[in-house]
N, C-alpha and C positions, 0 to 999 in steps of 0.2 A: 364572555366568549364561550361558546359551547365546546364540549369535549372534542368533537371532530376537528374543529378549527384549532384548538389548542394542540392536539396531536399532530396535525399537519404543520403548524408553526414550529413546534419543537423538533420535528423531523427535518424540516428545511434548515433550521438554524444549526442543527447538528452537522449537516453536510457543509454548510458555509464555514462553520467554526473549524472543522477538520481541515478543509482546504486552506484556510488562513494559517493554521498551525503548520501545514506543509510548506506554504510559501515562506513563512518565517524560518523554518528549519533549513530551507534551501539558501536563504540569504545569510543565515548565521554560520553555515559551514563554509570553510574556506575551499576545501577540495573534497569531492565525493568521487572516489575512484574505487573500482572493483575490477574483477577479471573481465566481465563482459561489457562494461560501460564506464564512462566517467562523465561527470558534470563539470563543464567549464564555467568558471565564475566570470561571466561577461557583463556583470553589473557593477558600475562604478560606485565608489564609496558614498557620494552624495545621493545618488538614486537609491542605493541600498538604505541609507538612513531615512529618506523620505518614505519609502515603501514600508519599512519597519514601523515607522510612526503611524502611518495610515492603517496598517493592519492592526496595530495595537488599539487604535481608536475604534475600529470596527469590532474587535473583540470586546471592548468595553461597552459598546452599544448593544451587542448581543446579550451581554450580562444584564444590562438595564431592561431589555425586553423580557428576559427570563424572569427577572424580579417583578416587573410591572404586571405580568400576566400569571404570576405564581406557577411558572412552568418548572417541573422537576427535572433535574439532570437525569439523563439515562445512565443507568449503571450497566457497564459492559464487563464481560468476563474476558480476562486476558487469555485464559485457556481456550475459550470459544473462538476468539479472534485469531489466535495462532492456529487452531485447528482449521479454520476457514482458509487461511493462507496456505497451510500445508495441503489442503484438498485441491486448491488451485495449482500448486506445484505438482501434485500427483498427476493431475490431468495433463499438464504441459509435458511432463516427463513421458507419459504414455504416448503422446503425440510426437515425441522426439525420438522414439525408438526407430531404428532403421526400417523396420517393416512398414511403419506409418509414413516415413519420409518418402516412400515410393510414390506417394500421391503427387509429389513434386517432380517426378521423373526418376529414372533408375539411379540407384546408388551402387557404386562399385563394391565388389565383395571385400576388397581391402578396407575401404572406408567403413563398411558394415562391421568387419572384425575389429577395427580400431574403436569404433563408437560404442558398440554394444556393451562391453565391460564397464565403461564409464557410466552409461545410463543405468545399468543394472546396479552398480555400486551406489549411485545416487538414490535409487529406489529402495535399496536395502536400508540405507541410512534414514531415509524418510520414514520407512516402516518402524524403525527403532525410535524415532522421535515421536511418532504416533503412540507407540507402546509406552514410552515414558510419560506421556500426557494423559494416559488412561486413568 
């Protein structure tokens, strides 16, 4: 297999493997609850067991493909992955500022005064996290 095909195969398998690990983590956690969302566990034990078995089989198959075609694992930097997530958070927080929310209609002065300090605090903490990771 030429290098272009190997690179494409490795990239595609990486995405599939990540999604399979995400599926497994969803199935293995009982409750995923946070302030802004929660994941309801609406999958029965038998279905859960079957899907976990099938995803494990798929992960094993990916490992066989990686071995068969001598594909190297991609080394990722936790620092770089976290910085990417932080950049996405920064963009979203910028769009959540009351001045930007006007694009969805007018926002009351009271709501603006209540929201602004929270967004600013989140942005300051985010800046601190970026600084720690430098």
